PDB file of the backbone (N, CA, C, O) and the ligand in Angstrom, with CONECT records:
HET     ZN  A 101       1
ATOM      1  N   UNK A   1      74.557 109.832  96.322  1.00  0.00           N
ATOM      2  CA  UNK A   1      75.230 108.779  97.117  1.00  0.00           C
ATOM      3  C   UNK A   1      76.726 109.090  97.256  1.00  0.00           C
ATOM      4  O   UNK A   1      77.449 109.131  96.260  1.00  0.00           O
ATOM      5  N   UNK A   2      77.168 109.298  98.442  1.00  0.00           N
ATOM      6  CA  UNK A   2      78.573 109.579  98.622  1.00  0.00           C
ATOM      7  C   UNK A   2      79.143 108.718  99.752  1.00  0.00           C
ATOM      8  O   UNK A   2      78.618 108.677 100.865  1.00  0.00           O
ATOM      9  N   UNK A   3      80.209 108.052  99.425  1.00  0.00           N
ATOM     10  CA  UNK A   3      80.856 107.215 100.434  1.00  0.00           C
ATOM     11  C   UNK A   3      82.038 107.929 101.032  1.00  0.00           C
ATOM     12  O   UNK A   3      82.823 108.567 100.330  1.00  0.00           O
ATOM     13  N   UNK A   4      82.153 107.818 102.299  1.00  0.00           N
ATOM     14  CA  UNK A   4      83.327 108.385 102.970  1.00  0.00           C
ATOM     15  C   UNK A   4      84.429 107.323 103.018  1.00  0.00           C
ATOM     16  O   UNK A   4      84.294 106.286 103.668  1.00  0.00           O
ATOM     17  N   UNK A   5      85.508 107.613 102.319  1.00  0.00           N
ATOM     18  CA  UNK A   5      86.553 106.597 102.147  1.00  0.00           C
ATOM     19  C   UNK A   5      87.721 106.802 103.107  1.00  0.00           C
ATOM     20  O   UNK A   5      88.797 106.240 102.906  1.00  0.00           O
ATOM     21  N   UNK A   6      87.517 107.579 104.115  1.00  0.00           N
ATOM     22  CA  UNK A   6      88.640 107.895 105.014  1.00  0.00           C
ATOM     23  C   UNK A   6      89.125 106.678 105.800  1.00  0.00           C
ATOM     24  O   UNK A   6      90.295 106.590 106.171  1.00  0.00           O
ATOM     25  N   UNK A   7      88.211 105.745 106.046  1.00  0.00           N
ATOM     26  CA  UNK A   7      88.599 104.582 106.813  1.00  0.00           C
ATOM     27  C   UNK A   7      89.113 103.444 105.928  1.00  0.00           C
ATOM     28  O   UNK A   7      89.531 102.388 106.404  1.00  0.00           O
ATOM     29  N   UNK A   8      89.065 103.702 104.650  1.00  0.00           N
ATOM     30  CA  UNK A   8      89.441 102.650 103.708  1.00  0.00           C
ATOM     31  C   UNK A   8      90.886 102.820 103.247  1.00  0.00           C
ATOM     32  O   UNK A   8      91.138 103.109 102.078  1.00  0.00           O
ATOM     33  N   UNK A   9      91.804 102.646 104.138  1.00  0.00           N
ATOM     34  CA  UNK A   9      93.210 102.761 103.803  1.00  0.00           C
ATOM     35  C   UNK A   9      93.727 101.479 103.181  1.00  0.00           C
ATOM     36  O   UNK A   9      93.532 100.374 103.687  1.00  0.00           O
ATOM     37  N   UNK A  10      94.375 101.679 102.091  1.00  0.00           N
ATOM     38  CA  UNK A  10      94.925 100.517 101.399  1.00  0.00           C
ATOM     39  C   UNK A  10      96.448 100.595 101.498  1.00  0.00           C
ATOM     40  O   UNK A  10      97.068 101.560 101.051  1.00  0.00           O
ATOM     41  N   UNK A  11      97.018  99.586 102.078  1.00  0.00           N
ATOM     42  CA  UNK A  11      98.486  99.594 102.199  1.00  0.00           C
ATOM     43  C   UNK A  11      99.079  99.011 100.935  1.00  0.00           C
ATOM     44  O   UNK A  11      98.758  97.897 100.521  1.00  0.00           O
ATOM     45  N   UNK A  12      99.930  99.774 100.355  1.00  0.00           N
ATOM     46  CA  UNK A  12     100.570  99.337  99.122  1.00  0.00           C
ATOM     47  C   UNK A  12     101.695  98.347  99.422  1.00  0.00           C
ATOM     48  O   UNK A  12     102.414  98.505 100.409  1.00  0.00           O
ATOM     49  N   UNK A  13     101.845  97.351  98.592  1.00  0.00           N
ATOM     50  CA  UNK A  13     102.961  96.450  98.808  1.00  0.00           C
ATOM     51  C   UNK A  13     104.014  96.582  97.707  1.00  0.00           C
ATOM     52  O   UNK A  13     104.926  95.763  97.596  1.00  0.00           O
ATOM     53  N   UNK A  14     103.874  97.587  96.933  1.00  0.00           N
ATOM     54  CA  UNK A  14     104.877  97.792  95.891  1.00  0.00           C
ATOM     55  C   UNK A  14     105.738  99.017  96.162  1.00  0.00           C
ATOM     56  O   UNK A  14     106.838  99.139  95.623  1.00  0.00           O
ATOM     57  N   UNK A  15     105.248  99.909  96.985  1.00  0.00           N
ATOM     58  CA  UNK A  15     105.975 101.169  97.241  1.00  0.00           C
ATOM     59  C   UNK A  15     106.624 101.133  98.627  1.00  0.00           C
ATOM     60  O   UNK A  15     105.981 100.799  99.622  1.00  0.00           O
ATOM     61  N   UNK A  16     107.870 101.474  98.666  1.00  0.00           N
ATOM     62  CA  UNK A  16     108.545 101.614  99.945  1.00  0.00           C
ATOM     63  C   UNK A  16     108.719 103.080 100.255  1.00  0.00           C
ATOM     64  O   UNK A  16     108.810 103.915  99.355  1.00  0.00           O
ATOM     65  N   UNK A  17     108.761 103.375 101.499  1.00  0.00           N
ATOM     66  CA  UNK A  17     109.067 104.724 101.934  1.00  0.00           C
ATOM     67  C   UNK A  17     110.516 105.048 101.591  1.00  0.00           C
ATOM     68  O   UNK A  17     111.410 104.266 101.913  1.00  0.00           O
ATOM     69  N   UNK A  18     110.768 106.194 100.939  1.00  0.00           N
ATOM     70  CA  UNK A  18     112.141 106.530 100.583  1.00  0.00           C
ATOM     71  C   UNK A  18     113.002 106.869 101.789  1.00  0.00           C
ATOM     72  O   UNK A  18     114.229 106.923 101.703  1.00  0.00           O
ATOM     73  N   UNK A  19     112.339 107.095 102.909  1.00  0.00           N
ATOM     74  CA  UNK A  19     113.078 107.509 104.103  1.00  0.00           C
ATOM     75  C   UNK A  19     113.457 106.333 104.970  1.00  0.00           C
ATOM     76  O   UNK A  19     114.626 106.160 105.313  1.00  0.00           O
ATOM     77  N   UNK A  20     112.464 105.513 105.334  1.00  0.00           N
ATOM     78  CA  UNK A  20     112.749 104.418 106.259  1.00  0.00           C
ATOM     79  C   UNK A  20     112.698 103.059 105.547  1.00  0.00           C
ATOM     80  O   UNK A  20     112.983 102.030 106.159  1.00  0.00           O
ATOM     81  N   UNK A  21     112.341 103.053 104.272  1.00  0.00           N
ATOM     82  CA  UNK A  21     112.316 101.847 103.435  1.00  0.00           C
ATOM     83  C   UNK A  21     111.247 100.826 103.892  1.00  0.00           C
ATOM     84  O   UNK A  21     111.262  99.672 103.465  1.00  0.00           O
ATOM     85  N   UNK A  22     110.366 101.251 104.722  1.00  0.00           N
ATOM     86  CA  UNK A  22     109.285 100.384 105.131  1.00  0.00           C
ATOM     87  C   UNK A  22     108.180 100.369 104.074  1.00  0.00           C
ATOM     88  O   UNK A  22     108.098 101.268 103.236  1.00  0.00           O
ATOM     89  N   UNK A  23     107.362  99.373 104.121  1.00  0.00           N
ATOM     90  CA  UNK A  23     106.298  99.262 103.139  1.00  0.00           C
ATOM     91  C   UNK A  23     104.921  99.618 103.707  1.00  0.00           C
ATOM     92  O   UNK A  23     103.898  99.385 103.063  1.00  0.00           O
ATOM     93  N   UNK A  24     104.906 100.166 104.878  1.00  0.00           N
ATOM     94  CA  UNK A  24     103.620 100.567 105.449  1.00  0.00           C
ATOM     95  C   UNK A  24     103.232 101.946 104.930  1.00  0.00           C
ATOM     96  O   UNK A  24     103.193 102.937 105.660  1.00  0.00           O
ATOM     97  N   UNK A  25     102.949 101.955 103.636  1.00  0.00           N
ATOM     98  CA  UNK A  25     102.666 103.195 102.959  1.00  0.00           C
ATOM     99  C   UNK A  25     101.210 103.199 102.497  1.00  0.00           C
ATOM    100  O   UNK A  25     100.726 102.226 101.919  1.00  0.00           O
ATOM    101  N   UNK A  26     100.529 104.297 102.758  1.00  0.00           N
ATOM    102  CA  UNK A  26      99.150 104.413 102.300  1.00  0.00           C
ATOM    103  C   UNK A  26      99.020 105.554 101.312  1.00  0.00           C
ATOM    104  O   UNK A  26      99.843 106.469 101.283  1.00  0.00           O
ATOM    105  N   UNK A  27      97.998 105.487 100.519  1.00  0.00           N
ATOM    106  CA  UNK A  27      97.756 106.558  99.578  1.00  0.00           C
ATOM    107  C   UNK A  27      97.215 107.761 100.312  1.00  0.00           C
ATOM    108  O   UNK A  27      96.406 107.637 101.231  1.00  0.00           O
ATOM    109  N   UNK A  28      97.671 108.928  99.894  1.00  0.00           N
ATOM    110  CA  UNK A  28      97.323 110.135 100.644  1.00  0.00           C
ATOM    111  C   UNK A  28      96.808 111.230  99.693  1.00  0.00           C
ATOM    112  O   UNK A  28      97.193 112.394  99.797  1.00  0.00           O
ATOM    113  N   UNK A  29      95.943 110.830  98.780  1.00  0.00           N
ATOM    114  CA  UNK A  29      95.384 111.815  97.865  1.00  0.00           C
ATOM    115  C   UNK A  29      96.335 112.201  96.739  1.00  0.00           C
ATOM    116  O   UNK A  29      97.312 111.503  96.466  1.00  0.00           O
ATOM    117  N   UNK A  30      96.039 113.304  96.102  1.00  0.00           N
ATOM    118  CA  UNK A  30      96.868 113.736  95.008  1.00  0.00           C
ATOM    119  C   UNK A  30      97.312 115.195  95.191  1.00  0.00           C
ATOM    120  O   UNK A  30      96.670 115.985  95.884  1.00  0.00           O
ATOM    121  N   UNK A  31      98.421 115.509  94.549  1.00  0.00           N
ATOM    122  CA  UNK A  31      98.882 116.875  94.562  1.00  0.00           C
ATOM    123  C   UNK A  31      98.090 117.670  93.509  1.00  0.00           C
ATOM    124  O   UNK A  31      97.277 117.108  92.775  1.00  0.00           O
ATOM    125  N   UNK A  32      98.340 118.964  93.452  1.00  0.00           N
ATOM    126  CA  UNK A  32      97.651 119.765  92.447  1.00  0.00           C
ATOM    127  C   UNK A  32      98.155 119.471  91.043  1.00  0.00           C
ATOM    128  O   UNK A  32      97.514 119.834  90.057  1.00  0.00           O
ATOM    129  N   UNK A  33      99.299 118.815  90.957  1.00  0.00           N
ATOM    130  CA  UNK A  33      99.796 118.384  89.658  1.00  0.00           C
ATOM    131  C   UNK A  33      99.274 116.989  89.308  1.00  0.00           C
ATOM    132  O   UNK A  33      99.727 116.363  88.349  1.00  0.00           O
ATOM    133  N   UNK A  34      98.318 116.519  90.102  1.00  0.00           N
ATOM    134  CA  UNK A  34      97.676 115.248  89.908  1.00  0.00           C
ATOM    135  C   UNK A  34      98.646 114.066  90.039  1.00  0.00           C
ATOM    136  O   UNK A  34      98.504 113.047  89.364  1.00  0.00           O
ATOM    137  N   UNK A  35      99.610 114.227  90.907  1.00  0.00           N
ATOM    138  CA  UNK A  35     100.510 113.119  91.206  1.00  0.00           C
ATOM    139  C   UNK A  35     100.017 112.412  92.472  1.00  0.00           C
ATOM    140  O   UNK A  35      99.512 113.033  93.407  1.00  0.00           O
ATOM    141  N   UNK A  36     100.184 111.116  92.459  1.00  0.00           N
ATOM    142  CA  UNK A  36      99.749 110.341  93.614  1.00  0.00           C
ATOM    143  C   UNK A  36     100.660 110.612  94.808  1.00  0.00           C
ATOM    144  O   UNK A  36     101.885 110.548  94.707  1.00  0.00           O
ATOM    145  N   UNK A  37     100.046 110.908  95.908  1.00  0.00           N
ATOM    146  CA  UNK A  37     100.811 111.188  97.110  1.00  0.00           C
ATOM    147  C   UNK A  37     100.694 110.033  98.082  1.00  0.00           C
ATOM    148  O   UNK A  37      99.637 109.411  98.186  1.00  0.00           O
ATOM    149  N   UNK A  38     101.760 109.742  98.789  1.00  0.00           N
ATOM    150  CA  UNK A  38     101.762 108.633  99.735  1.00  0.00           C
ATOM    151  C   UNK A  38     102.173 109.126 101.118  1.00  0.00           C
ATOM    152  O   UNK A  38     102.794 110.174 101.297  1.00  0.00           O
ATOM    153  N   UNK A  39     101.787 108.307 102.068  1.00  0.00           N
ATOM    154  CA  UNK A  39     102.100 108.640 103.454  1.00  0.00           C
ATOM    155  C   UNK A  39     102.632 107.391 104.139  1.00  0.00           C
ATOM    156  O   UNK A  39     102.008 106.331 104.079  1.00  0.00           O
ATOM    157  N   UNK A  40     103.763 107.511 104.776  1.00  0.00           N
ATOM    158  CA  UNK A  40     104.351 106.367 105.465  1.00  0.00           C
ATOM    159  C   UNK A  40     103.857 106.347 106.900  1.00  0.00           C
ATOM    160  O   UNK A  40     104.004 107.318 107.643  1.00  0.00           O
ATOM    161  N   UNK A  41     103.268 105.216 107.272  1.00  0.00           N
ATOM    162  CA  UNK A  41     102.737 105.102 108.642  1.00  0.00           C
ATOM    163  C   UNK A  41     103.846 104.831 109.642  1.00  0.00           C
ATOM    164  O   UNK A  41     103.657 105.021 110.843  1.00  0.00           O
ATOM    165  N   UNK A  42     104.973 104.400 109.172  1.00  0.00           N
ATOM    166  CA  UNK A  42     106.076 104.083 110.060  1.00  0.00           C
ATOM    167  C   UNK A  42     106.810 105.326 110.557  1.00  0.00           C
ATOM    168  O   UNK A  42     107.042 105.487 111.755  1.00  0.00           O
ATOM    169  N   UNK A  43     107.168 106.192 109.628  1.00  0.00           N
ATOM    170  CA  UNK A  43     107.928 107.391 110.035  1.00  0.00           C
ATOM    171  C   UNK A  43     107.181 108.689 109.780  1.00  0.00           C
ATOM    172  O   UNK A  43     107.732 109.773 109.966  1.00  0.00           O
ATOM    173  N   UNK A  44     105.908 108.580 109.349  1.00  0.00           N
ATOM    174  CA  UNK A  44     105.070 109.760 109.097  1.00  0.00           C
ATOM    175  C   UNK A  44     105.611 110.669 108.007  1.00  0.00           C
ATOM    176  O   UNK A  44     105.400 111.882 108.027  1.00  0.00           O
ATOM    177  N   UNK A  45     106.303 110.074 107.070  1.00  0.00           N
ATOM    178  CA  UNK A  45     106.870 110.846 105.971  1.00  0.00           C
ATOM    179  C   UNK A  45     105.914 110.830 104.798  1.00  0.00           C
ATOM    180  O   UNK A  45     105.375 109.783 104.439  1.00  0.00           O
ATOM    181  N   UNK A  46     105.703 111.996 104.199  1.00  0.00           N
ATOM    182  CA  UNK A  46     104.859 112.073 103.030  1.00  0.00           C
ATOM    183  C   UNK A  46     105.702 112.239 101.783  1.00  0.00           C
ATOM    184  O   UNK A  46     106.671 112.998 101.790  1.00  0.00           O
ATOM    185  N   UNK A  47     105.361 111.562 100.738  1.00  0.00           N
ATOM    186  CA  UNK A  47     106.141 111.668  99.508  1.00  0.00           C
ATOM    187  C   UNK A  47     105.264 111.428  98.300  1.00  0.00           C
ATOM    188  O   UNK A  47     104.121 110.985  98.420  1.00  0.00           O
ATOM    189  N   UNK A  48     105.813 111.726  97.135  1.00  0.00           N
ATOM    190  CA  UNK A  48     105.080 111.615  95.894  1.00  0.00           C
ATOM    191  C   UNK A  48     105.612 110.406  95.112  1.00  0.00           C
ATOM    192  O   UNK A  48     106.782 110.037  95.205  1.00  0.00           O
ATOM    193  N   UNK A  49     104.722 109.826  94.361  1.00  0.00           N
ATOM    194  CA  UNK A  49     104.953 108.619  93.594  1.00  0.00           C
ATOM    195  C   UNK A  49     106.363 108.470  92.993  1.00  0.00           C
ATOM    196  O   UNK A  49     107.083 107.525  93.316  1.00  0.00           O
ATOM    197  N   UNK A  50     106.737 109.388  92.138  1.00  0.00           N
ATOM    198  CA  UNK A  50     108.055 109.247  91.514  1.00  0.00           C
ATOM    199  C   UNK A  50     109.070 110.171  92.161  1.00  0.00           C
ATOM    200  O   UNK A  50     109.858 110.839  91.491  1.00  0.00           O
ATOM    201  N   UNK A  51     109.026 110.187  93.432  1.00  0.00           N
ATOM    202  CA  UNK A  51     109.911 111.033  94.216  1.00  0.00           C
ATOM    203  C   UNK A  51     111.344 110.524  94.169  1.00  0.00           C
ATOM    204  O   UNK A  51     112.295 111.304  94.128  1.00  0.00           O
ATOM    205  N   UNK A  52     111.485 109.185  94.177  1.00  0.00           N
ATOM    206  CA  UNK A  52     112.814 108.589  94.188  1.00  0.00           C
ATOM    207  C   UNK A  52     113.288 108.231  92.779  1.00  0.00           C
ATOM    208  O   UNK A  52     113.900 107.187  92.550  1.00  0.00           O
ATOM    209  N   UNK A  53     112.992 109.109  91.872  1.00  0.00           N
ATOM    210  CA  UNK A  53     113.317 108.879  90.483  1.00  0.00           C
ATOM    211  C   UNK A  53     114.701 109.433  90.128  1.00  0.00           C
ATOM    212  O   UNK A  53     114.843 110.274  89.240  1.00  0.00           O
ATOM    213  N   UNK A  54     115.686 108.952  90.825  1.00  0.00           N
ATOM    214  CA  UNK A  54     117.026 109.553  90.648  1.00  0.00           C
ATOM    215  C   UNK A  54     118.006 108.593  89.980  1.00  0.00           C
ATOM    216  O   UNK A  54     119.098 108.996  89.578  1.00  0.00           O
ATOM    217  N   UNK A  55     117.621 107.338  89.862  1.00  0.00           N
ATOM    218  CA  UNK A  55     118.529 106.351  89.316  1.00  0.00           C
ATOM    219  C   UNK A  55     118.712 106.556  87.809  1.00  0.00           C
ATOM    220  O   UNK A  55     119.785 106.302  87.262  1.00  0.00           O
ATOM    221  N   UNK A  56     117.662 107.013  87.162  1.00  0.00           N
ATOM    222  CA  UNK A  56     117.727 107.223  85.723  1.00  0.00           C
ATOM    223  C   UNK A  56     118.420 108.542  85.412  1.00  0.00           C
ATOM    224  O   UNK A  56     118.082 109.586  85.970  1.00  0.00           O
ATOM    225  N   UNK A  57     119.396 108.475  84.509  1.00  0.00           N
ATOM    226  CA  UNK A  57     120.087 109.724  84.176  1.00  0.00           C
ATOM    227  C   UNK A  57     120.188 109.872  82.672  1.00  0.00           C
ATOM    228  O   UNK A  57     120.738 110.860  82.184  1.00  0.00           O
TER     229      UNK A  57
HETATM  230 ZN    ZN A 101     108.866 105.904 106.314  1.00  0.00          ZN2+
END
């Protein structure tokens, strides 16, 4: 039994796009480092979960 989940896009309401700051972000699979990848539907920008991890020093 295999379900095709391509049509099952879940829009996250916790993650903003680091580029346009919109929240129309969907999950876009994982990288080979097993990090969650996201895709912004507003500006078509792809980014990784902790991409904007620059505030902590
Ligand atoms: Zn964006």
